[in-house]
C-alpha positions in Angstrom: 116.9 99.2 96.2 117.3 102.7 94.7 120.4 103.1 92.5 122.6 106.2 92.7 122.0 107.1 89.0 118.4 107.8 89.8 119.4 110.5 92.1 121.7 112.0 89.5 119.0 111.8 86.9 116.6 113.8 89.0 119.3 116.3 90.0 120.0 117.0 86.3 116.3 117.5 85.6 115.6 119.9 88.5 116.9 123.4 89.1 117.7 122.5 92.7 119.9 119.5 93.1 119.4 117.1 96.0 123.0 117.5 97.0 122.6 121.2 97.6 119.7 120.7 100.1 120.1 121.1 103.9 121.0 117.8 105.5 118.2 117.6 108.0 116.1 120.4 109.2 113.6 122.2 107.0 113.4 125.9 106.9 111.6 127.2 110.0 107.8 127.3 109.7 105.8 129.9 111.7 103.2 128.6 114.1 99.8 128.0 112.5 98.2 129.3 115.7 99.0 130.0 119.4 102.3 131.7 118.7 103.7 134.8 120.3 101.2 137.1 122.0 98.4 134.6 121.5 100.0 131.7 123.3 98.1 132.2 126.6 94.6 132.2 125.1 92.6 129.3 126.7 92.3 127.4 123.4 96.1 127.4 123.2 96.7 125.7 126.6 98.0 122.2 125.8 97.2 121.1 129.4 93.5 121.5 128.8 91.4 118.7 127.3 91.0 119.2 123.6 87.2 119.4 123.7 87.5 122.3 126.2 90.0 124.1 123.9 87.7 123.6 120.9 84.7 124.9 122.8 86.6 128.0 123.9 87.7 128.8 120.4 84.3 128.4 118.8 82.7 130.7 121.4 85.2 133.4 120.3 84.3 133.2 116.6 81.7 135.3 114.8 79.2 133.6 112.5 81.1 135.1 109.5 84.4 133.7 110.7 82.8 130.3 111.3 81.4 130.2 107.8 84.8 130.9 106.2 86.1 127.9 108.1 83.7 125.5 106.5 85.6 125.2 103.2 88.9 123.6 102.2 90.7 127.0 101.7 89.8 128.1 105.2 90.4 131.8 106.0 92.6 132.8 108.9 91.3 134.6 112.0 94.1 137.2 112.5 92.5 138.8 115.6 93.0 135.4 117.3 96.4 134.6 115.7 95.0 131.8 113.5 96.4 131.4 110.0 94.5 130.4 106.9 94.7 126.7 106.1 94.3 124.5 102.9 92.8 121.2 103.9 93.2 119.5 100.5 96.4 117.4 100.1 96.7 114.0 98.6 98.9 111.0 99.5 97.4 108.0 97.6 100.8 106.3 97.0 103.2 109.0 98.0 103.0 112.7 98.7 101.1 114.2 95.7 100.8 117.7 94.4 97.3 117.1 93.0 95.7 119.1 95.9 96.6 122.8 96.4 97.8 122.0 100.0 101.1 120.5 98.8 103.8 122.2 96.7 107.0 120.8 95.4 110.1 122.9 94.9 112.8 124.6 96.9 113.9 122.1 99.7 111.4 119.5 98.4 111.6 119.0 94.6 110.0 115.6 94.8 108.8 112.7 97.0 109.0 108.9 97.0 106.5 107.6 94.5 105.3 104.1 95.4 103.4 101.8 93.0 99.8 102.7 92.3 97.6 101.1 94.9 96.2 98.3 92.8 99.7 96.8 92.4 100.5 97.3 96.1 97.3 95.5 96.9 98.5 92.6 94.8 101.2 92.0 97.4 98.6 90.8 99.8 100.8 92.0 102.6 99.2 94.2 105.3 102.6 95.0 107.0 103.9 96.3 103.7 100.8 98.5 103.4 101.4 100.0 106.8 105.1 100.5 106.2 104.3 102.5 103.0 101.9 104.6 105.0 104.6 105.3 107.6 107.1 106.4 104.9 104.5 108.7 103.2 103.7 110.1 106.7 107.4 110.9 107.3 107.8 112.7 104.0 104.5 114.6 104.4 105.3 115.8 107.9 108.8 116.9 106.7 107.2 118.9 104.0 104.7 120.4 106.4 107.7 121.4 108.6 109.1 123.1 105.6 105.9 125.0 104.8 105.1 123.1 101.6 102.3 120.8 102.7 99.4 120.5 105.1 98.7 117.8 107.6 95.3 116.6 106.2 95.6 114.1 103.4 92.5 112.9 101.5 93.7 109.4 101.0 93.2 106.4 100.7 90.6 105.6 98.1 89.0 102.4 99.4 86.0 102.0 97.0 85.4 98.5 95.8 86.7 98.0 92.2 83.3 96.7 91.1 83.6 97.1 87.3 86.8 96.3 85.3 86.3 99.4 83.1 86.4 101.9 85.9 89.1 104.5 85.3 89.8 105.0 88.9 90.0 101.3 89.9 93.8 101.7 89.7 93.6 103.8 92.9 91.8 101.1 94.9 92.9 97.8 96.7 90.7 95.8 94.3 87.3 94.0 94.3 87.4 92.1 97.5 85.9 93.6 100.7 88.2 91.8 103.1 91.4 93.0 101.2 90.0 96.5 100.8 89.2 96.6 104.5 92.6 95.3 105.6 94.4 97.7 103.2 92.3 100.7 104.5 93.0 100.2 108.2 96.7 99.3 107.6 97.4 102.3 105.4 95.5 104.7 107.6 97.4 103.4 110.7 100.7 104.0 108.8 99.7 107.5 107.7 98.3 108.7 111.0 100.6 107.0 113.5 98.5 107.9 116.6 100.3 108.6 119.8 99.7 110.2 123.3 97.0 109.5 125.8 94.6 106.9 124.3 96.4 107.5 121.0 94.4 110.6 120.5 97.2 112.7 118.8 97.9 112.3 115.1 101.0 112.6 113.0 98.8 113.1 109.9 95.1 113.0 109.3 94.0 110.5 106.7 90.7 110.4 104.9 88.9 107.4 103.4 87.0 108.1 100.2 84.6 108.1 98.4 81.6 107.1 100.5 79.7 105.2 99.1 78.9 103.0 96.0 81.1 105.3 93.9 82.7 103.5 91.0 81.6 105.1 87.8 83.2 108.3 86.4 82.1 108.7 82.8 80.7 105.8 80.8 78.1 105.5 78.1 76.8 109.0 78.5 76.5 108.8 82.3 78.9 110.7 84.5 79.6 110.7 88.2 77.9 114.1 88.7 74.5 112.8 87.5 74.7 109.1 88.4 72.1 107.7 90.8 73.5 104.4 92.1 70.6 102.0 92.7 72.1 99.8 95.5 70.4 97.1 97.5 70.8 97.2 101.3 72.4 93.8 101.0 75.1 95.0 98.6 75.7 98.1 100.6 76.2 96.2 103.8 78.4 93.3 102.7 80.3 94.9 99.8 80.4 98.7 99.4 80.5 99.8 103.0 82.9 97.2 104.3 86.2 99.0 103.8 84.8 102.3 105.1 83.6 100.7 108.3 87.1 99.2 108.7 88.6 102.6 108.1 86.6 104.1 110.9 86.3 101.3 113.4 89.7 99.6 113.0 91.8 102.2 111.4 90.3 105.0 113.4 90.6 107.3 110.5 90.3 111.1 111.1 88.1 111.8 108.1 85.6 110.3 105.6 84.8 111.8 102.2 81.3 111.6 100.7 81.0 111.1 97.0 79.5 112.8 94.0 76.8 110.2 93.2 73.4 109.7 94.6 72.5 106.5 96.3 68.9 105.5 95.7 68.0 109.1 94.9 69.8 111.0 97.7 73.2 112.7 97.2 75.6 111.0 99.6 76.7 114.4 100.9 73.1 115.2 101.9 72.2 111.8 103.3 71.8 111.9 107.0 71.4 108.1 107.1 74.8 107.6 105.6 76.7 110.4 107.3 75.3 111.2 110.8 73.6 107.8 111.4 76.1 105.4 110.0 79.6 107.0 109.8 79.3 109.1 113.0 76.6 107.2 114.8 77.0 103.5 114.2 80.7 103.5 113.4 81.7 106.2 115.8 83.9 108.5 113.6 86.2 110.6 115.7 86.9 113.2 113.0 85.3 115.2 110.2 83.3 114.4 107.1 84.3 116.2 104.0 82.7 116.5 100.5 84.3 115.5 97.3 85.3 118.7 95.6 82.2 120.7 94.7 79.9 117.9 95.6 77.5 120.2 97.4 77.4 122.5 94.3 77.0 119.4 92.1 73.9 118.2 93.9 72.3 121.6 93.6 73.5 122.7 90.1 73.7 119.3 88.3 71.4 117.0 90.2 68.8 119.7 91.1 68.2 118.0 94.4 67.1 121.2 96.2 65.2 124.3 95.1 67.6 126.9 96.4 71.4 127.0 97.2 70.6 127.8 100.8 68.5 124.6 101.0 71.5 122.7 99.6 73.9 124.2 102.2 71.4 123.4 105.0 70.8 119.8 103.8 74.5 119.1 103.7 75.2 120.5 107.2 72.1 118.8 108.7 73.2 115.5 107.2 76.5 115.7 109.0 78.9 117.3 106.5 81.6 119.2 108.3 83.8 120.6 105.5 83.1 121.5 101.9 85.8 121.0 99.3 84.7 124.0 97.3 83.2 127.4 97.9 79.5 126.5 98.2 79.2 126.4 102.0 81.1 129.7 102.3 78.7 131.3 99.8 75.4 130.1 101.1 75.6 129.0 104.7 75.1 132.5 106.0 71.9 132.8 104.0 70.7 129.4 105.2 71.2 130.4 108.8 69.5 133.8 108.3 66.5 132.1 106.7 66.2 129.6 109.5 67.0 126.6 107.3 69.8 125.5 109.6 70.6 126.6 113.1 74.0 128.1 113.9 74.6 125.4 116.5 75.0 122.8 113.7 77.7 125.0 112.2 79.4 124.9 115.6 79.1 121.1 115.6 80.8 121.0 112.2 83.6 123.3 113.3 84.1 121.2 116.5 84.8 118.2 114.3 87.3 119.9 112.0 89.1 122.0 114.7 89.4 118.9 117.0 91.4 117.2 114.2 93.6 120.2 113.8 94.3 120.2 117.6 95.0 116.5 117.5 97.6 117.3 114.8 99.3 119.9 117.1 98.3 122.8 114.9 97.2 124.8 118.0 100.3 123.9 120.0 102.6 126.8 118.9 106.0 126.3 117.3 106.0 123.3 115.0 109.7 122.6 115.5 109.1 122.0 119.2 106.4 119.4 118.6 106.7 115.7 117.9 108.0 115.1 114.4 109.2 118.7 114.3 112.8 117.5 113.4 111.7 115.8 110.1 113.2 117.7 107.1 114.5 117.4 103.6 116.8 114.5 104.5 113.7 112.4 105.3 112.3 112.8 101.8 113.5 110.5 99.0 115.9 108.9 101.4 117.7 105.7 100.2 115.6 103.6 102.6 112.3 105.1 101.3 113.3 104.5 97.7 114.3 101.0 98.5 110.8 100.4 99.9 109.2 101.7 96.8 111.1 99.1 94.8 110.3 96.4 97.3 106.6 97.2 97.0 106.8 96.8 93.2 108.6 93.5 93.5 106.1 92.1 96.0 103.1 93.2 93.8 104.2 92.0 90.3 102.0 89.1 89.2 103.3 86.2 87.0 100.2 85.2 85.0 101.8 82.7 82.6 105.1 80.9 82.5 105.0 78.0 79.9 107.9 75.5 80.2 109.6 77.7 82.9 110.5 80.3 80.2 111.2 82.7 83.0 113.5 83.7 84.5 115.6 84.7 81.6 119.3 83.8 81.8 122.1 86.4 81.7 124.3 83.8 80.0 121.8 82.7 77.3 119.8 85.8 76.7 122.6 88.2 75.9 120.6 90.5 73.5 117.0 91.4 74.5 114.6 93.3 72.2 112.5 95.6 74.4 109.4 96.7 72.6 106.2 98.5 73.3 104.7 101.8 74.1 105.3 101.4 77.8 108.9 100.1 77.4 110.5 103.5 78.1 107.7 104.8 80.3 108.5 106.9 83.3 105.7 109.1 84.6 103.2 106.5 83.2 104.6 104.1 85.8 103.2 106.1 88.7 99.6 106.3 87.6 97.3 109.0 88.8 97.2 111.1 92.0 101.0 111.0 92.0 103.4 113.8 92.7 107.0 114.3 91.4 109.1 111.2 91.9 112.6 111.1 93.2 113.7 109.6 89.9 112.7 106.9 87.5 114.0 103.6 86.2 112.2 102.6 83.0 111.9 99.0 81.9 114.5 99.6 79.1 116.9 101.0 81.7 116.2 98.1 84.1 116.8 95.4 81.5 120.0 97.1 80.3 121.5 96.1 83.7 121.2 92.5 82.7 121.6 92.3 78.9 122.3 94.3 75.7 119.1 96.0 74.8 117.7 96.6 71.3 114.9 99.1 71.9 112.1 99.5 69.4 108.8 101.3 70.3 106.5 99.2 68.0 103.7 101.6 68.9 104.4 105.3 69.4 101.9 105.5 72.3 99.4 103.1 74.0 96.6 104.2 71.7 98.6 102.6 68.9 96.3 103.7 66.1 97.1 104.3 62.4 100.6 103.9 61.0 103.0 102.4 63.6 106.6 101.1 63.4 105.6 97.5 63.9 107.9 96.1 61.2 111.1 97.4 62.7 110.0 96.0 66.1 109.4 92.6 64.5 112.9 92.7 62.9 114.5 93.4 66.3 112.7 90.4 67.8 113.9 88.2 65.0 117.5 89.1 65.7 117.4 88.9 69.5 117.8 86.2 72.1 114.6 87.1 73.8 111.9 89.7 73.4 110.1 91.7 76.2 106.9 93.5 75.1 105.8 96.2 77.5 102.2 96.9 76.5 99.0 97.9 78.2 97.4 101.2 79.3 98.2 104.6 80.7 96.2 107.6 81.9 95.0 108.4 78.3 93.0 105.2 78.5 91.9 104.9 82.1 91.8 107.8 84.6 89.5 110.0 86.7 86.6 111.0 84.4 87.7 108.3 81.9 86.2 104.9 82.0 87.0 102.3 79.4 84.6 101.0 76.8 86.2 97.6 76.4 88.8 95.3 78.0 91.0 94.7 75.0 94.5 96.1 74.4 94.0 99.5 72.6 94.5 100.0 68.9 97.0 97.8 67.1 98.7 96.5 70.3 97.4 93.0 69.9 98.6 93.0 66.2 102.1 94.0 67.4 102.2 91.3 70.0 101.0 88.6 67.6 103.4 89.6 64.9 106.4 89.6 67.2 105.4 86.2 68.7 105.3 84.7 65.2 108.7 86.1 64.2 110.8 86.1 67.4 113.8 83.7 67.6 113.8 83.5 71.4 111.2 83.5 74.2 108.6 86.2 74.1 107.5 87.8 77.4 104.4 90.0 77.5 104.5 92.7 80.3 101.2 94.4 80.9 101.2 97.8 82.5 97.6 98.8 83.6 95.4 99.5 86.5 92.3 97.7 85.3 92.1 94.1 84.0 92.7 93.3 80.3 91.3 90.5 78.1 94.5 89.0 76.8 93.0 85.6 76.0 94.9 85.7 72.7 98.2 85.8 74.5 97.2 83.4 77.2 96.4 80.8 74.5 99.3 81.5 72.2 102.1 78.9 72.7 104.5 81.4 71.1 104.0 83.8 74.0 106.0 82.1 76.7 105.2 84.3 79.7 102.9 87.1 80.9 103.5 89.5 83.7 101.1 92.1 85.1 103.0 95.0 86.7 100.2 97.5 87.4 101.6 101.0 87.5 104.8 100.0 89.4 106.0 103.3 90.7 109.3 105.2 90.3 111.5 102.0 90.5 109.1 100.0 88.3 111.6 99.3 85.5 114.2 98.0 87.9 111.7 95.7 89.6 110.4 94.3 86.3 113.9 93.5 85.2 114.7 91.8 88.5 111.7 89.6 88.1 112.5 88.8 84.4 116.0 87.7 85.2 115.3 85.9 88.4 116.9 88.2 91.0 113.4 88.3 92.5 110.9 85.5 92.6 107.4 86.9 91.9 104.7 86.3 94.5 101.9 88.8 93.7 98.3 87.7 93.3 95.6 89.4 91.3 93.3 91.6 93.4 90.7 91.6 90.7 88.9 89.2 88.4 90.1 89.5 84.7 86.9 89.1 82.7 86.6 88.3 78.9 85.5 91.1 76.6 82.1 89.4 76.5 81.5 90.6 80.1 81.9 94.3 79.0 79.7 93.7 76.0 76.9 92.3 78.1 77.0 94.2 81.4 76.4 98.0 81.7 78.5 99.8 84.2 75.4 101.5 85.5 74.0 98.2 86.9 75.2 98.2 90.5 74.0 94.7 91.5 76.7 92.4 92.8 74.7 89.2 92.8 73.8 87.3 89.7 70.3 87.3 88.4 69.6 84.5 85.9 66.1 85.7 85.2 67.5 88.7 83.4 70.7 87.2 82.2 72.8 89.2 84.6 76.1 87.3 85.5 77.0 89.1 88.8 80.2 90.8 89.7 83.5 89.8 91.3 84.7 86.4 92.2 82.2 86.3 95.0 79.1 86.3 92.8 80.2 85.8 89.2 80.5 82.3 88.0 81.1 82.9 84.3 84.3 82.4 82.2 87.4 84.4 83.2 90.7 85.2 81.6 92.4 85.0 85.0 90.7 84.6 88.4 91.0 86.7 91.5 94.0 85.5 93.5 95.8 84.1 90.5 99.6 84.4 90.5 102.4 82.0 89.7 105.9 81.6 91.1 109.3 80.3 90.1 109.0 78.1 93.2 106.6 75.1 93.5 104.3 75.5 96.5 101.8 73.1 98.0 99.4 73.6 100.9 97.9 71.3 103.6 95.7 72.0 106.5 97.4 70.6 109.6 94.9 71.9 112.2 91.4 73.2 111.9 88.2 72.5 113.9 85.5 70.6 112.2 82.6 72.2 114.1 81.9 75.4 116.0 79.0 76.1 118.4 77.6 79.6 117.9 76.2 81.0 121.2 73.0 82.9 120.7 71.4 85.3 123.2 67.7 85.9 123.5 64.7 83.7 122.7 65.0 80.9 120.2 64.0 82.0 116.7 62.3 79.8 114.1 65.1 80.6 111.7 67.9 79.9 114.2 68.8 76.6 112.5 69.1 78.4 109.2 70.8 81.7 109.9 71.2 83.8 113.0 71.7 87.6 113.4 75.2 88.6 114.2 73.6 91.2 116.6 72.2 88.3 118.6 75.4 86.3 118.6 77.9 86.4 121.4 80.9 87.0 119.2 83.5 87.3 122.0 86.2 84.7 121.4 84.3 83.2 118.5 87.4 82.6 116.5 88.4 79.7 114.2 92.1 79.0 114.1 93.6 77.2 111.1 97.2 76.0 110.9 98.3 75.7 107.2 101.5 74.0 106.2 103.2 75.5 103.1 105.8 73.5 101.4 108.2 74.7 98.7 109.1 71.8 96.6 111.2 73.9 94.2 114.9 74.8 94.0 114.5 78.5 94.8 112.9 80.3 97.7 110.0 82.7 97.4 107.0 84.4 98.9 103.7 82.6 98.9 100.4 84.1 99.9 98.1 81.7 101.7 94.5 82.5 100.8 91.6 81.0 102.7 88.2 81.1 101.1 84.9 80.0 102.5 81.9 78.7 100.6 78.8 79.1 102.9 75.5 77.3 102.7 73.5 78.7 99.8 71.0 80.9 101.6 69.8 84.5 101.3 72.1 85.3 98.4 75.3 84.5 100.2 78.5 84.6 98.1 79.6 81.7 96.1 82.8 82.0 98.0 84.4 84.7 100.1 88.0 85.4 101.1 88.2 85.0 104.9 91.9 85.0 105.6 95.3 85.7 104.0 98.9 85.7 105.0 102.1 86.2 103.0 105.1 84.0 104.0 108.6 83.5 102.8 109.5 79.9 102.2 113.1 78.7 101.4 113.7 76.1 98.8 113.0 72.5 99.7 111.5 73.5 103.1 108.2 74.0 104.9 106.6 76.6 107.1 103.5 76.7 109.2 101.1 79.6 108.9 98.5 80.4 111.6 95.3 82.1 110.4 92.5 83.3 112.6 89.0 83.5 111.2 86.4 85.6 113.0 83.1 83.8 112.7 80.9 86.9 113.1 83.0 89.0 110.8 84.2 86.7 108.1 81.6 83.9 108.0 78.6 86.2 108.0 76.7 87.7 105.1 74.0 90.4 104.6 70.4 89.3 104.0 68.1 91.1 101.7 67.4 93.7 104.4 71.0 94.4 105.0 71.1 92.5 108.3 74.2 90.6 109.1 73.6 86.9 109.6 75.6 83.7 110.1 74.5 80.7 108.1 74.2 77.6 110.1 75.4 74.3 108.5 78.4 73.4 106.5 80.9 76.0 105.4 83.6 74.7 103.1 87.0 76.2 103.6 89.4 76.3 100.6 93.2 76.5 100.9 94.9 76.0 97.6 93.4 72.8 96.2 92.6 71.5 99.7 89.1 71.7 101.4 88.0 71.5 104.9 84.4 71.4 106.2 83.5 73.6 109.1 80.0 73.0 110.6 78.3 75.8 112.5 75.4 75.1 114.9 73.5 77.6 117.1 73.2 77.1 120.8 70.7 79.0 122.9 71.7 77.5 126.2 74.8 79.7 126.5 
């Protein structure tokens, strides 16, 4: 829960204090369109179907006006009473001011800053993800009502965290397609909150990015603007595209963003197969497709994909791009139309997609204050409830990696003096990661621990780079004189960020030296707290008996220090699980980031990627996470065999693997009942993870997460968890041609240390 001092801290730092703000309503915002004398134009009639309104508006526009609407800073059309609009706003883990569409100040000096996505994903809690989206949606709509934000937010980032060095992996839900897909649809639902007939109206418009196979920014002399991702159809289908499909099909997202990179020689923003055929055709996007910023200019100027800029504009529009983040389409579409490279009707189609979303948002419905959500205002931003959820998200995500001899939790009666050491120990803005806005306030780890014990604070390293001369000796002295020592180490945006991939997986500079020195000298238990987005090779600490416990806290958001302290002192029992594999440094030394293959290839010594395909040594595995409670699992109900009904003629391969497209998937569900027992003396949350190991055919995964559920279990008690496994979706894999198949035979289901065999057999008689 947010403490009152956070409010006061922010108020002192800002010119406008929260207490001076209006209690509810935002200052009146003029109508974007359809106000005053223009209210009776046909496209303003709310009783008409939206597609008819859109058609009427487009018919009234000149070609020049149309072209100025193809870019993010869309020009107004004063003669029709339409204002200019900035499409680019961000809301990755709270309303952000990264995009020009959102501005903090006046009535809205800040917004609730949740943990960076990678830590929120570690909660393995889909209802939490949706709740966060709803809060961000409230705050964004309130800021729109006050004239300080738009309604189109280019979030979430659902790229697969393929390589542990990727600087933007922190923005994603991790390496697993099922988790990324579940996060994508849940967060999108929370942001958009569709309503009205067939839920066609939107509170906000979300955007899933960056499509597709985008997970390299700047590594080893290769940057994202020049990278050609060589991706197999197999990996595209069962890894990279999975969360995007979920966004569109299940989350019903209003937008998808194409990426900078090429995929097999074609820029994604010029690839009809990816945009028109897949996103809009196969998946049925009801919305618009937008470029990453300057992507069209990048594939002309940097990738030299086309001969002329007009060709580039034409290729993008013909591929299905509707909106350009950047000026390129505004500059060159007119010439492309004049030269016959693209017909004007395709410009109309692009505008139909963007304007439809604006109408679904109510932007052509006149006075914003008279619309749904029009009453949201300053009191709905940084509210106590919202700040409480930010802390709850951090608590749920924090992962206990090591806890020898139950060293944690610390005791307020025994650990009276705590040395708090490390470059992230007093971190504030570093706790919120990238694509963040201005937080409501901060509680650092030092401040959080000070609520429980007397703190002796020593930096140990001046910054996370920790190079050269550092005050290590004075930190060691403090540890020697304290009852316990908490080292807050790790990374920040100077080490991993957009356009900054890491070269290695070790702690930077002299951080390891500091940790080892303190562990050798400390008189009480030593706890290592790691703040980072990407995995770290901390094998030295894992194997050092003098380091009693290790916590990974991601970038825990504005309330991060309070959440960390609550976990350290036992006010909260940690229940987070790692959403990524933590590899040893050897992996980074052997595997180039530019190799996109997911599957191992022993012929060339390639170890594969993610827990699904990599079977080499790890520091900590995907899904690892300890608790102060003692949990056990047992499968109390699960079928041992399932008949898979197949339509069409019998195939020679039907006994091996059948196409999902030929399978009658309706009601083809496997229901498992798992009993979770807490044998410990304190309650806690446990995440039930169900993995499946399929028959080894066609490069199927070693194992694959097929279900998860987070439950609260009181001490010395049991709960039953019901999990549904969709055979077509969860037990299928992609063959080498990218075709989804279900392997017949024995699938081994894993729940904790228990296994259950599920046999699948095809039946053509049904």
